[in-house]
C-alpha positions in Angstrom: 0.1 0.0 0.2 1.2 3.3 -0.9 2.3 5.7 2.0 0.1 8.9 2.7 2.0 11.6 3.6 0.3 14.6 2.0 -2.9 14.6 4.6 -0.3 15.8 7.2 1.1 18.9 4.8 0.4 21.6 7.8 1.9 24.8 8.4 1.8 25.4 12.4 1.8 29.1 13.2 3.4 30.3 16.5 2.1 30.2 19.7 3.2 28.8 23.0 3.2 24.9 23.7 1.4 22.4 25.5 3.4 20.1 27.7 2.9 16.5 26.9 1.9 14.5 29.8 -1.0 12.2 31.1 -4.4 14.1 31.7 -5.6 11.8 34.0 -3.6 13.3 37.1 -0.3 12.1 36.3 3.1 13.5 36.3 3.4 16.7 33.3 6.3 16.8 31.0 7.1 20.5 30.1 8.3 21.0 26.4 10.2 24.2 27.6 9.6 27.6 26.3 7.9 28.7 23.1 10.6 28.9 20.3 8.6 31.3 17.9 10.1 31.9 14.7 8.4 31.8 11.1 6.2 29.9 9.5 7.8 27.9 6.6 6.3 25.0 4.3 6.9 22.0 5.5 9.4 19.8 3.7 12.0 17.3 4.5 14.2 17.9 6.7 17.8 17.0 8.0 20.8 16.0 6.0 21.5 12.4 7.0 21.0 9.9 10.1 21.1 10.9 13.2 24.2 10.7 15.4 24.4 8.6 18.8 26.4 6.3 20.4 27.1 2.8 19.9 24.1 0.2 18.6 22.7 -1.7 21.0 23.5 -5.3 21.3 21.5 -7.3 18.7 20.8 -4.2 16.9 23.6 -4.0 14.6 23.7 -0.6 12.4 21.0 1.0 15.2 21.8 4.4 16.8 20.6 4.9 20.3 19.9 7.7 22.3 19.4 8.3 26.0 20.3 5.6 29.0 17.6 4.7 30.7 17.0 1.2 31.7 13.7 0.7 29.5 14.8 -0.3 25.9 12.4 1.4 23.0 12.7 0.9 19.5 11.9 3.5 16.7 11.7 1.9 13.3 11.6 4.3 10.2 12.4 4.2 7.0 16.1 5.7 6.7 16.7 4.3 3.3 14.4 4.1 0.3 11.4 6.3 -1.2 10.3 7.7 2.1 14.1 8.2 3.6 13.6 12.1 3.7 10.6 11.4 6.3 12.1 8.9 8.1 15.4 10.6 8.3 13.3 13.9 9.7 11.2 12.1 12.0 14.2 10.2 13.6 15.8 13.9 13.7 12.8 15.0 15.6 13.4 12.0 18.0 16.9 12.9 19.0 15.7 16.5 20.0 13.4 15.1 22.4 15.8 12.6 23.8 18.3 15.8 23.9 15.4 17.8 25.7 14.8 14.8 28.3 18.8 14.7 28.9 19.1 18.4 29.7 16.1 18.7 31.9 16.5 18.2 35.4 12.9 17.4 36.2 12.9 14.6 33.6 14.4 11.4 34.2 16.2 9.9 31.3 13.7 6.3 31.3 14.7 5.0 28.4 17.5 3.8 25.6 15.7 4.9 22.3 17.1 2.5 19.6 16.6 4.1 16.0 16.4 1.6 13.2 16.2 1.2 9.6 13.3 -0.5 7.9 13.6 0.3 4.3 10.9 0.6 2.4 9.1 -2.8 2.7 6.9 -4.5 5.1 9.6 -7.6 5.1 12.1 -5.1 6.4 9.7 -3.8 9.0 9.0 -7.1 10.1 12.8 -7.9 10.5 13.7 -4.9 12.4 10.9 -5.4 14.9 12.3 -8.9 15.5 15.4 -7.9 15.9 14.3 -5.0 18.5 12.5 -7.7 20.2 15.4 -9.8 20.4 17.4 -6.8 21.8 14.4 -6.8 24.6 12.7 -3.6 23.9 9.5 -3.0 25.9 7.5 -0.9 23.3 8.4 -0.3 19.4 7.7 3.2 17.7 6.7 3.1 14.3 6.8 2.4 11.5 5.6 4.6 9.0 3.5 2.8 6.0 0.4 1.2 6.6 1.8 -2.1 5.6 4.7 -1.8 7.6 3.0 -0.9 10.7 0.5 -4.3 9.7 3.7 -6.5 9.3 5.9 -5.0 12.6 2.9 -5.3 14.6 2.0 -8.9 13.9 5.5 -9.5 15.3 5.3 -7.3 18.2 1.5 -8.4 19.2 3.0 -12.2 18.9 5.6 -11.0 21.4 3.4 -9.4 24.0 4.8 -5.7 23.4 2.9 -2.7 22.4 3.6 -0.8 19.0 2.8 2.6 18.1 2.8 3.0 14.6 2.6 6.4 12.5 0.5 5.4 9.5 -2.6 7.4 9.2 -4.5 4.5 7.8 -7.0 3.2 10.6 -7.0 -0.4 8.8 -3.7 -0.9 10.4 -5.1 -0.3 14.1 -6.1 -3.0 16.4 -5.9 -3.8 19.9 -2.1 -3.7 21.0 -1.0 -2.1 17.7 -1.9 1.6 18.2 -1.8 4.7 15.6 -0.3 8.2 16.5 -1.4 10.2 13.7 -4.8 12.0 12.7 -7.2 9.3 11.1 -10.0 9.6 9.1 -12.4 9.0 12.1 -11.0 11.9 13.7 -11.3 14.1 11.1 -15.0 12.7 10.4 -16.1 13.1 13.7 -14.7 16.9 14.0 -16.0 17.8 10.6 -19.8 16.4 11.3 -19.8 17.9 14.9 -19.1 21.0 13.7 -21.7 20.9 10.9 -24.3 19.4 12.7 -23.6 21.9 15.4 -24.6 24.5 12.7 -27.4 23.3 12.1 -26.7 21.0 9.3 -28.6 17.9 9.0 -29.1 17.0 5.3 -25.5 15.7 4.6 -24.2 14.2 1.3 -20.8 12.4 1.1 -18.4 12.1 -2.1 -15.4 9.8 -2.0 -12.8 8.8 -4.8 -12.7 5.1 -5.7 -9.0 4.8 -4.4 -7.9 2.7 -1.4 -8.0 5.4 0.9 -10.8 6.9 -0.6 -12.6 3.4 0.6 -11.1 3.8 4.2 -12.6 7.5 4.2 -15.8 6.3 3.2 -16.0 3.3 5.5 -14.9 5.9 8.5 -17.9 8.1 7.5 -20.7 5.8 8.0 -19.3 4.4 11.0 -18.9 8.1 12.3 -22.1 9.2 11.1 -24.1 6.4 12.6 -22.5 6.9 15.8 -23.6 11.0 15.6 -27.1 9.9 14.9 -26.8 10.9 11.2 -28.7 9.3 8.4 -26.7 10.8 5.5 -28.9 11.8 2.1 -26.3 10.3 0.0 -23.3 8.5 -0.3 -21.3 8.7 -4.0 -17.9 7.6 -5.0 -16.1 8.1 -8.1 -13.5 7.1 -10.1 -13.5 9.5 -13.4 -14.6 13.0 -14.4 -17.4 11.4 -16.1 -18.6 10.6 -12.6 -17.9 13.5 -10.8 -20.1 15.1 -13.6 -23.0 13.0 -12.8 -22.9 13.2 -9.3 -22.6 16.8 -9.6 -25.9 16.9 -11.8 -27.5 14.9 -9.0 -26.7 17.3 -6.1 -26.6 20.4 -7.6 -30.6 20.6 -8.1 -30.9 18.6 -4.3 -28.7 21.6 -2.9 -31.1 24.2 -4.7 -33.8 22.8 -3.5 -32.7 22.6 0.3 -32.7 18.5 0.4 -28.8 18.5 1.0 -27.4 21.3 3.3 -23.9 19.9 3.6 -21.6 17.7 1.1 -18.5 16.1 2.9 -15.8 16.0 -0.4 -12.3 14.8 1.8 -10.1 14.2 -1.9 -7.8 17.2 -1.8 -7.1 17.2 -5.6 -11.0 16.4 -7.1 -12.1 18.9 -4.5 -12.1 22.0 -6.6 -12.8 20.8 -10.0 -15.9 19.3 -8.2 -16.9 22.5 -6.6 -17.3 24.2 -9.8 -18.9 21.3 -11.3 -21.8 22.1 -8.3 -22.1 25.5 -9.2 -22.6 24.5 -12.8 -25.4 22.3 -11.7 -27.2 24.4 -10.2 -26.2 24.7 -6.4 -26.1 28.4 -5.3 -22.9 29.3 -3.7 -23.1 28.9 0.4 -26.4 27.1 0.6 -24.5 24.1 1.0 -21.9 23.8 3.5 -18.6 22.3 1.6 -16.6 20.1 3.9 -13.1 18.9 3.2 -10.4 17.0 5.3 -6.8 17.8 6.9 -5.4 16.9 3.3 -6.8 20.5 2.2 -4.9 22.3 4.5 -2.3 25.1 2.9 -2.9 23.5 -0.4 -2.6 26.1 -2.9 -5.3 25.0 -5.4 -7.6 24.8 -2.5 -7.2 28.2 -1.3 -7.6 29.6 -4.9 -10.4 27.9 -5.8 -13.4 30.6 -5.5 -16.1 28.0 -5.6 -14.9 26.6 -2.6 -15.0 30.0 -0.9 -16.6 29.3 2.7 -15.7 25.9 2.7 -14.3 24.4 6.0 -11.8 21.6 7.1 -10.6 20.3 10.1 -7.0 20.5 10.8 -3.9 20.2 13.3 -3.6 23.0 15.5 -0.8 25.3 14.2 1.0 25.6 17.4 3.3 22.6 17.8 5.3 22.5 14.3 6.9 25.7 14.6 7.5 25.2 18.4 9.6 22.3 16.7 11.0 24.1 14.1 13.3 26.3 15.6 15.7 23.6 17.5 15.5 21.3 14.4 16.8 24.0 12.0 19.6 24.9 15.0 20.5 21.4 15.1 20.1 19.8 11.5 19.5 22.7 9.0 16.3 22.9 6.7 12.9 22.7 8.1 11.1 19.2 9.7 8.7 17.2 7.8 5.4 17.9 9.2 5.2 14.2 10.7 8.5 15.1 12.6 6.0 16.5 15.4 4.6 12.7 15.9 7.9 11.4 16.4 8.9 13.7 19.2 5.9 13.6 20.7 6.2 9.3 20.5 9.7 9.6 22.2 8.6 11.8 25.2 5.6 9.5 25.6 7.4 6.5 25.7 9.8 8.2 28.3 7.1 9.3 30.6 7.7 7.9 33.9 3.8 6.9 34.3 4.7 4.2 31.3 8.0 3.5 31.3 8.3 2.8 35.0 5.1 0.8 35.7 5.6 -2.9 36.1 5.4 -4.2 33.3 5.7 -1.0 31.3 3.4 0.5 28.7 0.3 -1.7 29.3 -3.0 -1.7 27.5 -4.8 0.5 30.5 -2.3 3.4 30.5 -1.5 4.0 26.9 -5.6 4.2 26.6 -6.1 6.3 29.5 -9.3 8.2 29.1 -7.9 11.5 29.6 -5.2 10.8 26.9 -2.2 12.9 26.4 -1.0 16.3 25.2 1.6 16.2 22.7 3.3 18.5 19.9 0.3 18.3 17.7 -2.5 19.0 20.4 -4.6 16.5 22.8 -4.7 13.0 21.5 -5.5 9.6 23.4 -5.4 5.9 22.3 -8.5 3.7 21.9 -8.4 0.1 23.0 -8.9 -0.9 19.2 -5.7 0.8 18.6 -7.0 3.8 16.4 -6.6 7.4 18.1 -8.7 10.4 18.4 -6.9 14.2 18.0 -8.2 17.2 19.0 -8.7 19.3 15.6 -9.5 22.8 15.0 -11.8 23.7 12.2 -10.7 26.1 9.3 -12.6 28.0 6.4 -11.3 29.0 3.2 -11.6 32.4 3.0 -10.1 35.0 -0.1 -7.2 35.8 2.4 -6.1 32.1 3.0 -7.6 29.6 5.3 -8.9 31.0 8.6 -9.6 29.4 12.0 -13.2 29.3 13.0 -13.6 26.8 15.8 -10.9 26.0 18.6 -9.6 22.8 19.0 -11.8 19.7 20.0 -11.9 16.0 20.4 
């Protein structure tokens, strides 16, 4: 399965940074002061692998950070097609461990072992096996959904939890958690916002891609959970399909039969919004709703038929707070997914998780209060999925503007 990264192309703008800790009354770990700086485009940061002490025995070629008694593996693609992303994430994890080492208020509870999965599921499975043989108690990563599934199967068989970084919820299961914004989180935030604005007659349109099918399944589950009966759910695989769907929806919008349209596909959204106009949908009569994949996309912001459309997004604070330290140490800008690796490393080092007997139990990882990390509040569910607190943005002539605060 192909890697899905564009959905996290977020520009995080200024502000103070929340601490990461257990929100259910346990220790709070401070990330330090607000780092300030300007908002630049997220790209592949860093120019090489991380540098650290000698590899842990049994993990040849790995790099380690920290000196705590609990071993934690970080599996990332440091070679292959996604290497720029993996290297940026590894660098961010190194920054997190540097922060732990420099903070007198945080114990150095873990040794983080960074290992290269390469681009394949087989590589992820092999690295997971090597990490377990070396005695790790938690695996962080890998990145791609197929790699998470492969490494997760190995970890689960050994009774060791894994926190993967894919945003494909199909890779989640009990004991295999996903630290990323999943379609369910986006859709729940979006539909809750729409119904809060009085929109009840909702239609949805999805591409016939692998991820489009994941989004469609998530939409149906979330809508049912919210008590929403969608007016219609469409899928398309061609421009002809889009025109046909628009010719159906346009008149329905005009007559008030549909008052909101969920259309998460970033690539198809500008053209489909234009088709709705052509098919008779008056501007602004139906609320157009996108996905987090829309964020900062120039084509979305420049499409006049999308003016007034809304979409969920990660709060912009955390990326910039990481960016300044990252640029100072590695040069360049961190990839947007780097915030996840930073959060994961700090989370793994948290004393209530790392020092419990045994460490990283399901009950601790799925505490209902959740955690607060670089991208804001999140929590893991017992089935392995995560929920993120997301803001809502609106497409406007001046760009995208925040219209609602972060909420789960």
